[in-house]
Steps between C-alpha positions, in 0.01 A plus 500: 500500500740219584788749541294684760455187709865404465603848616254485789623159615868601471434817698316305770782245519759780520309667786477169684874432460584853615278463807652159576851644467412773750366246747808281457750770597674451834411736784850654504443633147159644585627660823796670330473882538534555124212263428278664761580848363436395139169336593392817678574715193323285241147632576628859479656435160187330370277783621731757343491316169122477513466872570739586216313286250162639605617863490681514167348203321206527264462168326812464287615864516650729761283793606571802716175643639332601826606175665863613485416823684314298764803274543732799541266661754476173692877460495559848635242458775643162597846661512354754745357205701138607467222260609395244240146633459635850438735361234224308322257790517749757374617274217142434390413869523804604297419249225136609495599867484740441210237300313252782558744749347585289194 
């Protein structure tokens, strides 16, 4: 139990130091075009990683199932620049249809 608290306190201290380091940076570093571009892409990368883990992850194993078909359908419809509600509806319908068949 003690290791848990030590890990928790070290993680909290690390987060605080990281936040403090970000606040301590000079404005010229934060206004640099590379920094602005990287900060804009971080949410996209995190969302992509979350989607990948949720689609192919099943506990501790990789699984290919109806979620993969839904992701492919959503990707194609987004490529065609379809409205978001159409993308979500078609992806859900394709996953439901595949689950109905299997």
